[in-house]
VOMARKOL-992714 format. One record per residue (C-alpha): residue in three letters; residue number from 1; x, y, z. Coordinates in nm, 4 decimals, padded with zeros to 6 digits, always signed. Each point is the difference from the previous one (the first is absolute). Example, Ala and Ser with C-alpha at 12.3 -4.5 7.8 and 13.67 -1.06 7.14 Angstrom:
REM VOMARKOL-992714
[ala 1 [+01.2300 -00.4500 +00.7800]],
[ser 2 [+00.1370 +00.3440 -00.0660]],
END
This chain:
REM VOMARKOL-992714
[met 1 [+12.1856 +09.9163 +14.2335]],
[pro 2 [+00.0895 +00.0952 +00.3598]],
[asp 3 [+00.2195 -00.2534 +00.1794]],
[ser 4 [-00.2805 -00.0737 +00.2458]],
[glu 5 [-00.2256 -00.1098 -00.2877]],
[val 6 [+00.2452 -00.2453 -00.1620]],
[met 7 [-00.1232 -00.3598 +00.0138]],
[arg 8 [+00.2819 -00.1830 +00.1761]],
[leu 9 [+00.1237 -00.3301 -00.1390]],
[pro 10 [+00.1741 -00.2325 +00.2457]],
[gly 11 [+00.3735 -00.0509 -00.0302]],
[leu 12 [+00.0965 +00.3063 -00.2039]],
[lys 13 [+00.1212 +00.2261 +00.2796]],
[asp 14 [+00.3805 +00.0322 -00.0029]],
[gln 15 [+00.0414 -00.2232 -00.3050]],
[arg 16 [+00.3075 +00.1084 -00.1959]],
[val 17 [-00.1039 +00.0296 -00.3636]],
[ala 18 [+00.2032 +00.0784 -00.3138]],
[ile 19 [-00.1970 +00.1538 -00.2872]],
[thr 20 [+00.1493 +00.0517 -00.3445]],
[ala 21 [-00.1240 +00.2975 -00.2038]],
[gly 22 [-00.1555 +00.1201 +00.3254]],
[ala 23 [-00.0024 +00.3727 -00.0668]],
[gly 24 [-00.2954 +00.0168 -00.2373]],
[gly 25 [-00.3013 -00.1804 -00.1408]],
[ile 26 [-00.0880 -00.3404 +00.1443]],
[gly 27 [+00.3268 -00.0158 +00.1925]],
[leu 28 [-00.0729 +00.3182 +00.1928]],
[ala 29 [-00.3577 -00.1139 +00.0649]],
[ile 30 [+00.1412 -00.3215 +00.1488]],
[ala 31 [+00.2534 +00.1915 +00.2089]],
[arg 32 [-00.2699 +00.2326 +00.1344]],
[thr 33 [-00.2312 -00.2889 +00.0862]],
[leu 34 [+00.2679 -00.1999 +00.1796]],
[his 35 [+00.1340 +00.3064 +00.1812]],
[ala 36 [-00.3528 +00.0720 +00.1252]],
[gln 37 [-00.0084 -00.3573 +00.1331]],
[gly 38 [+00.3158 +00.0608 +00.2004]],
[ala 39 [+00.2470 -00.1743 -00.2293]],
[arg 40 [+00.3519 +00.1360 -00.0473]],
[val 41 [+00.0554 +00.0513 -00.3710]],
[ala 42 [+00.3091 +00.0593 -00.2116]],
[ile 43 [-00.0404 +00.1107 -00.3592]],
[cys 44 [+00.2053 +00.0331 -00.3141]],
[asp 45 [-00.0869 +00.1758 -00.3229]],
[val 46 [+00.1695 +00.1511 -00.3039]],
[asn 47 [-00.1598 +00.3392 +00.0699]],
[ala 48 [+00.2056 +00.1872 +00.2607]],
[arg 49 [-00.2459 +00.2875 +00.0372]],
[ala 50 [-00.2948 -00.2348 +00.0511]],
[leu 51 [+00.2009 -00.1883 +00.2627]],
[glu 52 [+00.0518 +00.3162 +00.2013]],
[thr 53 [-00.3723 +00.0776 -00.0118]],
[ala 54 [-00.0992 -00.3555 +00.0920]],
[arg 55 [+00.2447 -00.0090 +00.2891]],
[ser 56 [-00.1715 +00.2969 +00.1620]],
[glu 57 [-00.3273 -00.1964 -00.0011]],
[leu 58 [+00.1516 -00.3195 +00.1331]],
[gly 59 [+00.1689 +00.1057 +00.3213]],
[asp 60 [+00.3488 +00.0572 -00.1427]],
[cys 61 [+00.0167 -00.3549 -00.1310]],
[pro 62 [+00.3294 -00.1262 -00.1474]],
[phe 63 [+00.0149 +00.0690 -00.3726]],
[ile 64 [+00.2446 -00.0186 -00.2865]],
[val 65 [+00.0087 +00.0719 -00.3713]],
[ala 66 [+00.0265 -00.3384 -00.1686]],
[asp 67 [-00.0777 -00.1640 -00.3342]],
[val 68 [-00.1027 -00.3598 +00.0769]],
[ser 69 [+00.1563 -00.1240 -00.3239]],
[asp 70 [+00.3441 +00.1023 +00.1342]],
[pro 71 [+00.1434 -00.2646 +00.2371]],
[ala 72 [+00.2270 +00.2531 +00.1727]],
[ala 73 [-00.2927 +00.2341 +00.0635]],
[val 74 [-00.2068 -00.2865 +00.1412]],
[asp 75 [+00.2895 -00.0922 +00.2288]],
[gly 76 [+00.0095 +00.3599 +00.1220]],
[phe 77 [-00.3706 -00.0084 +00.0822]],
[phe 78 [+00.0215 -00.3185 +00.2047]],
[asp 79 [+00.3175 +00.1128 +00.1739]],
[leu 80 [-00.1920 +00.3120 +00.1043]],
[ile 81 [-00.2871 -00.2135 +00.1313]],
[gly 82 [+00.2376 -00.2085 +00.2065]],
[thr 83 [+00.1563 +00.3108 +00.1500]],
[lys 84 [-00.3139 +00.2062 +00.0593]],
[leu 85 [-00.2638 -00.2659 +00.0748]],
[gly 86 [+00.2240 -00.2724 +00.1396]],
[gly 87 [-00.1615 -00.2693 -00.2111]],
[leu 88 [-00.2950 -00.0734 -00.2248]],
[asp 89 [-00.3431 -00.1597 +00.0357]],
[ala 90 [-00.1483 +00.0628 -00.3439]],
[leu 91 [+00.0931 +00.0977 -00.3541]],
[ile 92 [-00.2411 +00.1696 -00.2389]],
[asn 93 [+00.1323 -00.0492 -00.3534]],
[asn 94 [-00.1901 +00.2883 -00.1530]],
[ala 95 [+00.2348 +00.1648 -00.2522]],
[gly 96 [-00.1012 -00.0252 -00.3626]],
[ile 97 [-00.0442 +00.1920 -00.3216]],
[ala 98 [-00.2653 -00.0100 -00.2705]],
[gly 99 [+00.2503 -00.0880 -00.2701]],
[pro 100 [-00.0463 +00.0733 -00.3691]],
[thr 101 [-00.3281 -00.0167 -00.1891]],
[gly 102 [+00.0138 -00.1276 -00.3561]],
[gly 103 [+00.0039 -00.2956 -00.2318]],
[ile 104 [+00.2683 -00.2628 +00.0606]],
[glu 105 [+00.2006 +00.1138 -00.3025]],
[asp 106 [+00.0036 +00.3577 +00.1304]],
[ile 107 [+00.1319 -00.0752 +00.3506]],
[thr 108 [+00.3729 +00.0536 +00.0335]],
[val 109 [+00.2267 -00.2468 +00.1761]],
[asp 110 [+00.1026 +00.2719 +00.2459]],
[asp 111 [-00.3625 +00.0783 +00.0896]],
[trp 112 [-00.0721 -00.3715 +00.0462]],
[lys 113 [+00.2994 -00.0454 +00.2282]],
[arg 114 [-00.0757 +00.3105 +00.2045]],
[cys 115 [-00.3567 -00.1146 +00.0706]],
[ile 116 [+00.1082 -00.3525 +00.0984]],
[asp 117 [+00.2904 +00.1310 +00.2079]],
[ile 118 [-00.2179 +00.2280 +00.2121]],
[cys 119 [-00.3242 -00.1990 +00.0179]],
[leu 120 [+00.1495 -00.3477 +00.0534]],
[thr 121 [+00.3755 -00.0044 +00.0546]],
[gly 122 [-00.0347 +00.2785 +00.2564]],
[gln 123 [-00.2301 -00.2234 +00.2040]],
[phe 124 [+00.2571 -00.2787 -00.0100]],
[leu 125 [+00.2781 +00.2355 +00.1095]],
[cys 126 [-00.2055 +00.1272 +00.2937]],
[ala 127 [-00.1181 -00.3450 +00.1056]],
[arg 128 [+00.3514 -00.1431 +00.0072]],
[arg 129 [+00.1051 +00.2733 +00.2428]],
[ala 130 [-00.3193 -00.0086 +00.2053]],
[val 131 [-00.0211 -00.3750 +00.0608]],
[pro 132 [+00.3018 -00.0306 +00.2345]],
[met 133 [-00.1392 +00.2912 +00.2046]],
[leu 134 [-00.3474 -00.1557 +00.0140]],
[arg 135 [+00.1512 -00.3324 +00.1014]],
[ala 136 [+00.1966 +00.1711 +00.2782]],
[ala 137 [-00.3257 +00.1555 +00.1250]],
[gly 138 [-00.1595 -00.3441 +00.0323]],
[gly 139 [-00.2129 +00.0372 -00.3116]],
[gly 140 [-00.1912 +00.2690 -00.1798]],
[ser 141 [-00.1741 +00.0874 -00.3210]],
[ile 142 [+00.0731 +00.1000 -00.3584]],
[val 143 [-00.2736 +00.1631 -00.2059]],
[ser 144 [+00.0788 +00.0578 -00.3670]],
[met 145 [-00.1943 +00.2058 -00.2502]],
[ser 146 [-00.1123 -00.1832 -00.3084]],
[ser 147 [-00.2970 +00.1248 -00.2020]],
[ala 148 [-00.3151 -00.1057 -00.1763]],
[ala 149 [+00.2474 -00.0216 -00.2893]],
[gly 150 [+00.1628 -00.2835 +00.1935]],
[lys 151 [-00.2948 -00.2305 -00.0705]],
[his 152 [-00.1283 +00.1340 -00.3326]],
[gly 153 [+00.1943 +00.0425 -00.3213]],
[tyr 154 [+00.0286 +00.3702 -00.0797]],
[ala 155 [+00.0300 +00.1016 -00.3649]],
[phe 156 [+00.2410 +00.2890 -00.0672]],
[arg 157 [+00.1379 -00.0294 +00.3578]],
[thr 158 [+00.2047 -00.3167 -00.0366]],
[pro 159 [+00.3025 +00.0979 +00.2167]],
[tyr 160 [-00.2216 +00.1048 +00.2906]],
[ser 161 [-00.2259 -00.3046 -00.0177]],
[ser 162 [+00.2982 -00.2340 -00.0301]],
[ala 163 [+00.1628 +00.1528 +00.3075]],
[lys 164 [-00.3206 -00.0193 +00.2021]],
[phe 165 [-00.0548 -00.3652 -00.0922]],
[gly 166 [+00.3573 -00.0497 +00.1206]],
[val 167 [-00.0876 +00.1542 +00.3372]],
[ile 168 [-00.2624 -00.2723 +00.0494]],
[gly 169 [+00.2593 -00.2682 -00.0677]],
[leu 170 [+00.2464 +00.1645 +00.2368]],
[thr 171 [-00.2669 +00.0274 +00.2694]],
[gln 172 [-00.1150 -00.3601 -00.0186]],
[ser 173 [+00.3573 -00.1315 -00.0115]],
[leu 174 [+00.1103 +00.2047 +00.3011]],
[ala 175 [-00.3127 -00.0948 +00.1962]],
[lys 176 [+00.1008 -00.3665 -00.0331]],
[glu 177 [+00.3668 +00.0672 +00.0668]],
[leu 178 [-00.0460 +00.2273 +00.3022]],
[gly 179 [-00.3145 -00.1351 +00.1632]],
[pro 180 [+00.1906 -00.2407 +00.2279]],
[gln 181 [+00.1859 +00.3062 +00.1323]],
[asn 182 [-00.3271 +00.1743 +00.0930]],
[ile 183 [+00.0304 +00.2481 -00.2859]],
[arg 184 [-00.3237 +00.0584 -00.1886]],
[val 185 [+00.0090 +00.1196 -00.3610]],
[asn 186 [-00.3001 +00.1381 -00.1860]],
[ala 187 [-00.0720 +00.2095 -00.3078]],
[ile 188 [-00.2585 +00.2704 -00.0529]],
[leu 189 [-00.1468 +00.0533 -00.3445]],
[pro 190 [-00.1370 +00.3540 -00.0238]],
[gly 191 [-00.2354 +00.0663 -00.2862]],
[ile 192 [-00.0806 +00.3425 -00.1374]],
[val 193 [+00.1281 +00.2267 +00.2773]],
[ala 194 [-00.1234 +00.3578 -00.0196]],
[gly 195 [+00.2789 +00.2546 -00.0397]],
[pro 196 [+00.2482 +00.1556 -00.2429]],
[arg 197 [+00.1684 -00.3287 -00.0916]],
[ile 198 [-00.3111 -00.1668 -00.1417]],
[glu 199 [-00.0918 +00.3226 -00.1759]],
[gly 200 [+00.3323 -00.0178 -00.1833]],
[val 201 [-00.0497 -00.3680 -00.0819]],
[ile 202 [-00.3482 +00.0644 -00.1386]],
[arg 203 [+00.1253 +00.2951 -00.2023]],
[asp 204 [+00.2906 -00.1989 -00.1497]],
[arg 205 [-00.2206 -00.2994 -00.0795]],
[ala 206 [-00.2612 +00.2252 -00.1590]],
[thr 207 [+00.2714 +00.1482 -00.2211]],
[ala 208 [+00.1396 -00.3438 -00.0883]],
[thr 209 [-00.3410 -00.1300 -00.1045]],
[gly 210 [-00.1313 +00.3202 -00.1611]],
[val 211 [-00.2996 +00.0698 +00.2264]],
[ser 212 [-00.0910 +00.2888 +00.2295]],
[tyr 213 [+00.1030 +00.0151 +00.3664]],
[ala 214 [-00.3669 -00.0046 +00.1082]],
[asp 215 [-00.0753 -00.3091 -00.2053]],
[met 216 [+00.3079 -00.1796 +00.1317]],
[glu 217 [-00.0851 +00.0837 +00.3611]],
[ala 218 [-00.3551 -00.1276 -00.0514]],
[asp 219 [+00.1403 -00.3185 -00.1535]],
[tyr 220 [+00.2215 -00.0583 +00.3058]],
[leu 221 [-00.2904 +00.0421 +00.2418]],
[gln 222 [-00.2288 -00.2194 -00.2087]],
[lys 223 [+00.2424 -00.2876 +00.0586]],
[thr 224 [-00.0256 +00.0365 +00.3783]],
[ser 225 [-00.2995 -00.1645 +00.1667]],
[leu 226 [-00.0537 +00.2845 +00.2482]],
[arg 227 [+00.0390 +00.2564 -00.2807]],
[arg 228 [+00.2290 +00.2228 +00.2056]],
[met 229 [+00.3633 +00.0578 +00.0792]],
[val 230 [+00.1480 -00.0980 +00.3348]],
[thr 231 [+00.1912 +00.2426 +00.2204]],
[met 232 [+00.3543 -00.0059 +00.1302]],
[glu 233 [-00.1467 -00.0260 +00.3494]],
[asp 234 [-00.1822 -00.3204 -00.0993]],
[val 235 [+00.3366 -00.1529 -00.0815]],
[ala 236 [+00.1647 +00.1387 +00.3148]],
[arg 237 [-00.2657 -00.1462 +00.2279]],
[thr 238 [+00.0481 -00.3422 -00.1581]],
[val 239 [+00.3744 +00.0219 +00.0647]],
[ala 240 [-00.0678 +00.0901 +00.3640]],
[phe 241 [-00.2300 -00.3007 +00.0352]],
[leu 242 [+00.2636 -00.2347 -00.1428]],
[leu 243 [+00.2655 +00.1284 +00.2409]],
[ser 244 [-00.2306 -00.0154 +00.3015]],
[asp 245 [-00.0821 -00.2948 +00.2242]],
[ala 246 [-00.3312 -00.0229 -00.1877]],
[gly 247 [+00.1937 -00.1203 -00.3064]],
[ala 248 [+00.2300 -00.2356 +00.1910]],
[asn 249 [-00.0905 -00.3082 -00.2047]],
[leu 250 [-00.0022 +00.1548 -00.3445]],
[ser 251 [+00.3009 -00.0858 -00.2152]],
[gly 252 [+00.0599 -00.0754 -00.3649]],
[gln 253 [-00.3110 +00.1936 -00.0954]],
[ser 254 [-00.0651 +00.2428 -00.2834]],
[leu 255 [-00.2685 +00.2380 +00.1231]],
[ala 256 [-00.1740 +00.2073 -00.2661]],
[val 257 [-00.1038 +00.3445 +00.1227]],
[asp 258 [-00.1681 +00.0970 -00.3230]],
[gly 259 [-00.3800 -00.0033 +00.0078]],
[asn 260 [+00.0326 -00.3274 -00.1959]],
[val 261 [+00.1798 +00.0897 -00.3192]],
[glu 262 [-00.1396 -00.2530 -00.2465]],
[thr 263 [+00.2480 +00.0595 -00.2814]],
[leu 264 [+00.2455 +00.2584 -00.1289]],
END
């Protein structure tokens, strides 16, 4: 969409925004949307090549290769933000992985830990570095990615669902803790987001349960009231709303962007 056609949301211009896993998927969609609104974004990702490509789209934004489960790497990201952006107004805790698919007895301890470390502990590590910067800015916003799996039990995806339930607890706790400091904290719960990641999830779940890919995909959509997947841009626009002046009194909320997933 040409810049002249972007619907402007109040309060986003010149916001300094950190986005984890910002070089692809939902993270890149968020970065593009906020950049188009005039925000100044900094991104980290584990994919160095994708970071270079994303940077060219985002006005030479600050970027760094970083795994959010590594405290030293997270420190490097926020040190970069302090140097390049001079502060922070918002954190988008977007990094996550699908985790293993399988019965509880088939999931290894290492796979469990890796999923929890990236999907939940990584959000804690980023928040603990972001909060002093947000406080110094006079307030700000944290938006963390949970999932429809953060409100529904999810058979054969126990590490992922457990982590995403944890994100809701982290969000509500931080909203109470940080609200008096004018820091708003919300979670977004994407549902079935069109793209390669959900295709892999559907394929793995189909294999685990012994059905065809087509039947599994139809089963997923049947459990969604609108009978369709959402897009990455749907999620990105919701993030932009939460960061804008239009969302100034939203905190402690878990917003489902999912076409109303009824069950998983």
